[in-house]
N, C-alpha and C positions, 0 to 999 in steps of 0.2 A: 415978705414972701420969699422963701428960698426954694430953688429948683431941686426936685428930687426925682431920680430916674427909676422907672419901673420896668422890669423885664418879666414877661409871662412865660409859662411853661409850654411843654409840647402841645401842639394843636390848640393853643389858646391865643386869643386876640386881646385888644384893649377892653373888650366886653367883660373880661375876667374881673376887672376892678370897678365895675359900674356902681356898686354899692359902697365902695371904699372911698373913692375920690371925692364925692360930695361931702364926706364927713371929715376931711383933712382940714387942719387949721394952720394958717401961715405957711402952707406948703403948696408950691406950684408943681403938680405932678406932670411928668413928661414920660410918655410910654415909648420904649425902644422896641421896635419890631425886629426880632432876630430870625423870622421865618425864611428870609431869602438866603440865609447862610448855608453853605455846603460843608462846613467844617468848624471846629472850635476856633481856628485861626481867623476865619471870616467873621465869626461871632465877635471876637475881640476887636476886629477892625470896625465893625458896625457900631459897637459900644463907644470906641474911641472917637468915632466921627460924630457922635451925638451929644457927648457930655462936655460941660464946662468943668475944668478941674480946679481943685480936687472935688470929686463928686460924692454925693451920698446916693447909694444904689440899693434899691429894694428888688430882690429877685425871688420869684416863686418857682419851686420845683426845678425843672431844667433851667429856668431863668436864674434860680438861686445858685445852682452849680456854675452856670456861666458867669455870674457876677463874681464868685470866688475865684474862678479860673482867670478872669480878667485882672482881678486884684493881684493874683500871684505873678502875672506877667507884667503888670503896670502898677506896682504898689504906690508910686508917687502920684498917680492920678485919682486915687480913691481916698476919701476922707472917712467914710463910714459904710459898713455893709449891714443890711438887714435881710436875713436869709429865711424865707418862709417855706416850710415843708420841703426841705432839701438837705442833703448831706454831702460830705466830701468823698464818699466811696465811689469807686468805679462801678461798672456794671458786673454783676455776677455772671458766671459761665452760663447759667440757665437763662438769664435775661438776654444775654448776647445771642444764644441759640433761638430764643423766642423771637427776637428781632429779625434774625436771619430768615426764619420761616415765614414771618409776616411780610417781609420785603419780597421774598420769592412769590408768595401768594398774591400780593398786590400787583406785582409786575405781570401776572398772567390773568388776573380777574378784575372785574369791576369792583369798586369800593362802595359798599352799600351804607356806609356811615357807621359811627360808633354804636356798639351794641348796648342794650340795656344792662346786660351783665357787666360789661366793662365800666359803664357809668357807676353802677352800684359799688364797684371796687373802690372808686374814688370818694365815695360819700359815707358819712355816718348812717347807720341803719335808719335813724329818725328821718333822714332826708331822701331815702330811696324813692319815695313817692312824692317828693316836693317838686311839683310840676314847673315852678318858676326856675329853680336851679337846674333841673334836668333839661329844660328847653334852652337855657343859655349854653350849656355844655354842647348840646346837639347843634345849636346855631353856629357856635365857634367852629365846630368840626365841619359843618357844611360850607361855611364861608371860606375856610382854608382848603378843604378838599384833598383828594388823593395825591395830587402832585406835591403838595406841601408835606403831607404825612410821610410819603416816601423820602423826600429830601431830608426831613428832620430825623427820621429813623437812621438813614445812612450817615448823616452828618454827625450824629451824637453817639453812634455805636462804639466809637473809639474812646469812650469816657473812661479815663484811668483814675486811679485813686490819687487825689491831690491833698490828702490829709497832712502830710509832712510839710508841704509847701505852705498850706494855710496856717499851720502852727507858727511859721516864721513871720507871719504878717504882724505888724505892730499898730494895727488900727482897730477901733472898736467894732466888734461883730456881734450882732444880736441874732440868735437862732430862735425862730418862732416855730414851734412844733404843735401837732395836734395829738391829743391823747389816743384817738382811735384811728390814726393814719395807718392804712393797710400797706402802704408803699414805703414809708419812711419810719424807721423805729425811733420813737421819741426818746426812749431811755438812752439809746446809743448816742443820739445827737447831744443830749444833756451831758453825758459823760465826756464827749469830745469838747463841748463848750467849756467845761471846767478845766481842760488842759491847755486852752489857748491863753495868750497873754492878756487880751482885753475882751474875752468872749463872755457872753451871758446867754441864758436860755429862758424862754417863757413857754410853758405848755398850756394850750387852750383845751379846756375840757369839753366832752361831748361833741367832738368835731372830727370829721374825716380829713382826707387829703386836701380837699378844695377849700382851704381856709378863707380865701377872699370872698367866696360865694356863700359859704356856710356860716361864718362868723365875722361878717364885715364890720360890724360896730366895734367888736372887741379888737379886731385888727387895726382899725382906724385909730382907736384910742391909744393902743400901744405905740403906733407910729407917731402920733401927736406928742406923746410923752418922751419918746426916744429921740426924735429929730429936733424938736423945738428946745 
């Protein structure tokens, strides 16, 4: 059994992986909670405090960016990266502006929870009315709440483009993308993977951004083949 470390995305808990973990073979999954962090520096410290080195790290969305950012700062501590639904790009000006207005709104108003429209942005159209997946996303959002959402938005709004730094890494990186991800462009990630030293890309069909919830069996089988 080898230890593999999993990092979730914005407003996601260990619940994100509930369908993936039971399907892993010869892998002991350890979830690293980055929600207490106020900055990427603090995220790096949390990761460093939880891993045995050199580590295999699986990161989803913000967790994927955080895993790559950690590897850039501590390449000697990472053996392999598996990046799920994430890229090396920083935030666009429009995303930064959206975050600013969201933060301002949240600081003045009650948080009523993630909207149905926002959930649908994360999912393949086939899953828009998948009550099991929708309820998990809502539960994670409720469990973490307004305080964590504000902290994560503030902590990660300084996300800069780390493409050049990631290209210098000399470790295997597998980028797992979804064909119908509305947040992360799978074609751009594939092109980037082809320019890395040891990078590969696998694209999952008929899937939105929430790969661990939408295609857990496919994701688990990819992890089993890649890690073992």
